[in-house]
Phi, psi and omega in degrees: 000088184264192181301334181293348183289347183220073186293342183266003182291130178225171181298336180289352178294349182256129180285345184254127183251154172297156185302340180278350181209096186257008184298328182287342174297314179298324180296320179296317178294320180295321179297316180302315179292321183294319179297321179296317181296315182295318185294338182268359182289123181291338182274356182080189183279141168279168178299322178296319177301315182301312181290326179295316180291330178295337182264002182293127180298146185299325182289328176291325176295318176303314182296315182291337184277357176275107189290316188284123182301323180293317178296320180299315180296317181295315180295323177299312180297323182293316181290324174300321179301313180296317181297320178294317180298316184272002181054045181276114175223336181282145185293337181266356190297324183294333176290338184263357180291130178238180182298329180298322178296318181291320178297320178296321179294317179300320178296321178296319179297321179293320180293336177278004176062034175285153181290159178301322180296320180293318179295319178299318180295318181297317177295323178295321179298312181295320179297320179298318178297314182293328175300318180293320179291324176296316182299328180268009180062028178278323177232163184282325183202174180262110183289349180278337178303131178091349177281122184291137177266152177301141179283154174289123187290333185210154175281352180264137180297150182277342180288127183286150171247142180265165181284164181300320181295326178288323177297317178296321179295320177299314182294332181273348188290319183296148180282109182286358179268358181236155178296315177302321179294319178295320177298315183296319178296320179295320178295314181298320179295321180295321178290312187287326184270350184230354176065036182283153169282158178305309180298328178294320177297314183293335183276353182292136174239167180301326180294344179278356170271104189230152174263133177227116181055042175081003181238133180289137181231159165260128172271112189256129178265101188266192180298147178065027179061024177276136180252134174227154181250122184244122177304137182279122180294139181305320180294321177291323179299319178296316181295319180293318180297318179296321179293314183293328179298323181272324184293326173085012178242022184294338181269353182267093187295338181273353184283155173295145180291314183246107178277156166294162181287328182304132180298323182297313182287332176296318180295330180282353179071027183271144177281156172299146183270161174304323177295322178298320178297318180300315181295320178300312182295319180300322180297312182287328177298319176295322181296321185262004173079028175277112181234079184241129179302131178080009183288135178190189181304326181292337177294330177290325175296315178298323179295317180297315181295313181299316181296316180298316180294320180292339177259028169073023172292144180291135185300317181294323178291324176295320178303315178290321183302318184262356175076032175287140178288329184229133182295339177297327177295316178298321182298332180293342178269358182279097185255021184295335178274353182245020180297122183300323183292344178265003183294145175302342177310319185274004175262350180283128180225140177233000000 
């Protein structure tokens, strides 16, 4: 199966462009939106739609088939990184990529002092693209196959978890006499008591506060459009109720749960952004003196998971609770064997 197997292959078959030509990036995004629009048409495909979709290049289909926007952005950047490194601009260049090119790129990533997790993701992105091109007979094989990925350095997750006293200090830091302070306390409580990801917090609407079998739940929109229902912690319920009473949009079920503080964006009904959540947390972390390397919103998720496990929550139930795809990921947050207070250091007496 040589190059002759795909005579219509052109450089536009790739959704990711070299930095000198980014027009195909927009084409990839447009295709993703276009496929969604067509698939939702109650009248079905027109003949023109049918022929147009039949001509869609395989790499653009690969790009459009990545559901998660964050994964799509990351994979786009990763493949662009490889193209820039390999100086890929010619339409035939991807057919000529071999394992030596990928090994050279991996070495370059290592010299740039990127983490093992980042290098693994970049190699996975490139491998995923080549799998799609192989399936469409665009290339003969996947040059990433057989390239060793960096090993996981530890069974413990790299995201830090903070102590119980630090979590309590964070929850107490916002000014409860102001609407922004009440909102911030409610957001921090929602993160700390339920282990949500930042995008999951930002995606919450009033309609996502639901009763199930007499118990209030959060309907959480997780990765891959998966929905899970998480019981609402009483402390978070109190904080959310206090915020909604002052915010004044508690009766609007279609409204975002957490608005930005700006009056303009509040009127537009826009949810706070993940970047906004990061800034809020950074502000309060500074106020209460939390100075932990790698600390951010994901650290609150790690804190919730660690706290639940240390208080004897079942590992499988925690895995479902936080929406991990693989229980091995949840296990990386299980730090019960590494509790500092249980160290033999504190058993030494003189």
